[in-house]
LUMPA-64555 format. One record per residue (C-alpha): x, y, z negated; residue number from 1. Coordinates in steps of 0.5 Angstrom, whole numbers, always signed. Example, Ala and Ser with C-alpha at 12.3 -4.5 7.8 and 13.67 -1.06 7.14 Angstrom:
# LUMPA-64555
ATOM     xx     yy     zz  seq
ATOM    +25     -9    -16    1
ATOM    +27     -2    -14    2
END
This chain:
# LUMPA-64555
ATOM     xx     yy     zz  seq
ATOM    -30    +74     -7    1
ATOM    -27    +67     -7    2
ATOM    -32    +62    -10    3
ATOM    -28    +56     -8    4
ATOM    -21    +54     -6    5
ATOM    -23    +55     +2    6
ATOM    -22    +61     +5    7
ATOM    -29    +64     +5    8
ATOM    -31    +69    +11    9
ATOM    -34    +76     +8   10
ATOM    -35    +83    +11   11
ATOM    -30    +87    +11   12
ATOM    -30    +94    +14   13
ATOM    -36    +97    +17   14
ATOM    -35   +103    +24   15
ATOM    -41   +108    +24   16
ATOM    -43   +113    +30   17
ATOM    -43   +120    +27   18
ATOM    -46   +126    +30   19
ATOM    -42   +131    +24   20
ATOM    -36   +128    +22   21
ATOM    -34   +133    +17   22
ATOM    -41   +133    +13   23
ATOM    -41   +126    +13   24
ATOM    -34   +125    +11   25
ATOM    -36   +129     +5   26
ATOM    -41   +125     +3   27
ATOM    -37   +120     +3   28
ATOM    -32   +122     -1   29
ATOM    -36   +126     -6   30
ATOM    -42   +123     -7   31
ATOM    -40   +115     -6   32
ATOM    -33   +116     -9   33
ATOM    -29   +114     -3   34
ATOM    -22   +116     -2   35
ATOM    -20   +119     +5   36
ATOM    -15   +113     +7   37
ATOM    -14   +117    +14   38
ATOM    -16   +123    +17   39
ATOM    -16   +125    +25   40
ATOM    -21   +130    +29   41
ATOM    -25   +125    +31   42
ATOM    -24   +118    +26   43
ATOM    -23   +118    +19   44
ATOM    -22   +112    +15   45
ATOM    -25   +112     +8   46
ATOM    -25   +107     +2   47
ATOM    -22   +104     -5   48
ATOM    -15   +103     -7   49
ATOM    -12   +104     +0   50
ATOM    -16    +98     +3   51
ATOM    -21   +101     +9   52
ATOM    -29    +99     +8   53
ATOM    -32   +105    +13   54
ATOM    -29   +108    +19   55
ATOM    -33   +114    +21   56
ATOM    -33   +116    +29   57
ATOM    -35   +123    +32   58
ATOM    -37   +120    +39   59
ATOM    -39   +126    +44   60
ATOM    -46   +128    +46   61
ATOM    -49   +123    +41   62
ATOM    -57   +123    +39   63
ATOM    -59   +122    +32   64
ATOM    -61   +115    +31   65
ATOM    -69   +113    +32   66
ATOM    -73   +108    +28   67
ATOM    -74   +102    +33   68
ATOM    -67   +100    +34   69
ATOM    -63    +94    +32   70
ATOM    -57    +95    +28   71
ATOM    -56    +97    +21   72
ATOM    -61    +96    +16   73
ATOM    -56    +98    +10   74
ATOM    -48    +96     +9   75
ATOM    -47    +94     +1   76
ATOM    -42    +97     -3   77
ATOM    -40    +91     -9   78
ATOM    -37    +94    -15   79
ATOM    -33    +91    -20   80
ATOM    -38    +91    -27   81
ATOM    -44    +93    -29   82
ATOM    -41    +99    -32   83
ATOM    -38   +101    -26   84
ATOM    -45   +101    -24   85
ATOM    -47   +104    -29   86
ATOM    -43   +110    -28   87
ATOM    -45   +111    -20   88
ATOM    -52   +111    -23   89
ATOM    -51   +117    -27   90
ATOM    -47   +121    -23   91
ATOM    -51   +120    -16   92
ATOM    -57   +122    -21   93
ATOM    -53   +129    -23   94
ATOM    -52   +129    -15   95
ATOM    -60   +130    -15   96
ATOM    -59   +124     -9   97
ATOM    -65   +120     -8   98
ATOM    -65   +113    -10   99
ATOM    -69   +107    -10  100
ATOM    -67   +100    -14  101
ATOM    -68    +93    -15  102
ATOM    -67    +88    -20  103
ATOM    -65    +81    -15  104
ATOM    -63    +77    -20  105
ATOM    -56    +75    -17  106
ATOM    -55    +83    -18  107
ATOM    -56    +89    -20  108
ATOM    -58    +94    -14  109
ATOM    -58   +102    -12  110
ATOM    -60   +104     -6  111
ATOM    -59   +111     -1  112
ATOM    -59   +114     +5  113
ATOM    -53   +118     +8  114
ATOM    -54   +125    +12  115
ATOM    -55   +121    +18  116
ATOM    -60   +116    +16  117
ATOM    -55   +110    +15  118
ATOM    -57   +105     +9  119
ATOM    -53   +104     +3  120
ATOM    -53    +99     -3  121
ATOM    -49   +100     -8  122
ATOM    -49    +94    -12  123
ATOM    -46    +89    -18  124
ATOM    -46    +82    -18  125
ATOM    -49    +77    -24  126
ATOM    -44    +72    -25  127
ATOM    -45    +66    -21  128
ATOM    -47    +61    -26  129
ATOM    -53    +65    -27  130
ATOM    -56    +65    -20  131
ATOM    -61    +60    -20  132
ATOM    -61    +54    -14  133
ATOM    -66    +50    -11  134
ATOM    -65    +45     -5  135
ATOM    -60    +50     -3  136
ATOM    -63    +56     -3  137
ATOM    -62    +62     -8  138
ATOM    -67    +65    -12  139
ATOM    -67    +72    -11  140
ATOM    -73    +77    -13  141
ATOM    -74    +85    -12  142
ATOM    -75    +87    -19  143
ATOM    -75    +94    -23  144
ATOM    -69    +95    -25  145
ATOM    -66    +97    -32  146
ATOM    -64   +103    -31  147
ATOM    -64   +105    -39  148
ATOM    -58    +99    -39  149
ATOM    -55   +101    -33  150
ATOM    -53   +108    -36  151
ATOM    -52   +105    -44  152
ATOM    -46   +101    -41  153
ATOM    -43   +107    -38  154
ATOM    -44   +111    -44  155
ATOM    -40   +105    -47  156
ATOM    -34   +106    -43  157
ATOM    -29   +112    -45  158
ATOM    -27   +113    -37  159
ATOM    -31   +118    -33  160
ATOM    -33   +117    -26  161
ATOM    -27   +117    -22  162
ATOM    -30   +115    -16  163
ATOM    -30   +108    -13  164
ATOM    -26   +104    -17  165
ATOM    -19   +101    -15  166
ATOM    -22    +93    -14  167
ATOM    -29    +96    -10  168
ATOM    -31    +91     -4  169
ATOM    -36    +91     +2  170
ATOM    -40    +85     -1  171
ATOM    -45    +84     +6  172
ATOM    -48    +87    +11  173
ATOM    -56    +87    +13  174
ATOM    -58    +88    +20  175
ATOM    -64    +90    +24  176
ATOM    -65    +84    +29  177
ATOM    -70    +84    +35  178
ATOM    -71    +76    +34  179
ATOM    -70    +72    +28  180
ATOM    -70    +65    +30  181
ATOM    -65    +67    +36  182
ATOM    -61    +71    +30  183
ATOM    -61    +65    +26  184
ATOM    -58    +61    +31  185
ATOM    -52    +66    +33  186
ATOM    -50    +66    +26  187
ATOM    -51    +59    +23  188
ATOM    -49    +55    +28  189
ATOM    -44    +60    +33  190
ATOM    -41    +64    +27  191
ATOM    -41    +58    +21  192
ATOM    -46    +61    +16  193
ATOM    -51    +57    +12  194
ATOM    -58    +60    +10  195
ATOM    -58    +61     +3  196
ATOM    -65    +65     +3  197
ATOM    -71    +66     +7  198
ATOM    -77    +71     +7  199
ATOM    -83    +68    +10  200
ATOM    -81    +69    +17  201
ATOM    -78    +76    +16  202
ATOM    -72    +76    +14  203
ATOM    -66    +71    +12  204
ATOM    -60    +71     +7  205
ATOM    -54    +68    +10  206
ATOM    -47    +66     +7  207
ATOM    -41    +62     +7  208
ATOM    -40    +58     +2  209
ATOM    -46    +59     -3  210
ATOM    -45    +66     -4  211
ATOM    -52    +70     -6  212
ATOM    -51    +73     +2  213
ATOM    -46    +76     +6  214
ATOM    -51    +78    +12  215
ATOM    -58    +80    +11  216
ATOM    -62    +80    +18  217
ATOM    -70    +83    +18  218
ATOM    -75    +84    +24  219
ATOM    -77    +90    +20  220
ATOM    -77    +95    +25  221
ATOM    -81    +90    +30  222
ATOM    -79    +83    +34  223
ATOM    -76    +85    +41  224
ATOM    -73    +91    +39  225
ATOM    -68    +94    +43  226
ATOM    -60    +94    +41  227
ATOM    -58   +100    +39  228
ATOM    -55   +105    +45  229
ATOM    -48   +106    +46  230
ATOM    -50   +115    +45  231
ATOM    -54   +114    +39  232
ATOM    -51   +115    +32  233
ATOM    -51   +109    +28  234
ATOM    -48   +102    +26  235
ATOM    -42   +101    +32  236
ATOM    -39    +95    +29  237
ATOM    -38    +91    +22  238
ATOM    -32    +86    +21  239
ATOM    -32    +79    +19  240
ATOM    -25    +77    +15  241
ATOM    -24    +70    +18  242
ATOM    -19    +65    +17  243
ATOM    -15    +63    +23  244
ATOM    -16    +57    +25  245
ATOM    -23    +57    +23  246
ATOM    -23    +64    +28  247
ATOM    -22    +59    +33  248
ATOM    -27    +54    +32  249
ATOM    -32    +59    +31  250
ATOM    -30    +62    +37  251
ATOM    -31    +56    +42  252
ATOM    -38    +55    +39  253
ATOM    -39    +62    +41  254
ATOM    -37    +60    +48  255
ATOM    -40    +54    +49  256
ATOM    -46    +58    +47  257
ATOM    -45    +62    +52  258
ATOM    -43    +68    +48  259
ATOM    -37    +72    +51  260
ATOM    -31    +73    +46  261
ATOM    -26    +78    +47  262
ATOM    -20    +78    +44  263
ATOM    -16    +85    +42  264
ATOM     -9    +84    +38  265
ATOM    -12    +87    +32  266
ATOM    -19    +83    +33  267
ATOM    -23    +79    +37  268
ATOM    -31    +82    +39  269
ATOM    -37    +79    +40  270
ATOM    -44    +81    +40  271
ATOM    -50    +78    +36  272
ATOM    -57    +77    +41  273
ATOM    -59    +83    +38  274
ATOM    -53    +87    +41  275
ATOM    -50    +88    +33  276
ATOM    -42    +89    +35  277
ATOM    -38    +84    +30  278
ATOM    -31    +85    +30  279
ATOM    -26    +78    +27  280
ATOM    -21    +79    +24  281
ATOM    -16    +74    +22  282
END
């Protein structure tokens, strides 16, 4: 993810509040292809090559997710190559998973939901040299994907699908927010991201150091929607990995904007204006 020598702020693990931890663990292991990294009765950590990308937490008395809240639109798992994405496509198809897909010019993406309705994107990036920039905005589209080409790329491989490749990372996160202007102010002036694409007052895409986006946000659930209640299934938190000095500076920014920064041993925690919880990790 490091496109320049300067350390990039990027998305790390995502935490979900879940109702049925066994069913969800099975889905992420068998359908998504994550490995179980640690397992306890109420917390399961999953990921690739020993790296935690997703944490499932069983919360007692939790209610199913309703639509009209801020929170997760999708988290996006980035695989290393087109061949890898082709293998994922074939695997999901063979398992009868209902899929959406898109060619975004900068990337090719598959879309699905887990058993509790959390959105998932699995994608591969085109080379940054192939992205088109104009006036500091990157061109993205929602074009039909070349599914045949992906399948052919998978077929050229001598290796069958064996779950998520070792180099898989959490590529970005896309959030439902209650107010786009407030969210933009928080993420740009508070957390130091820059707007790389805007979609007519409905959605914004933000990045650090010219990635196509580390954070997407939209008001497609409606403006003024409330934060996801504590006892409702869905996004618990997501993590931003930040270089130490930069984190100190950003925490000062956030405090000056009136945002509370809670400091714990392993991470600092802040909430965006829509109530989405972010853990800032060095």
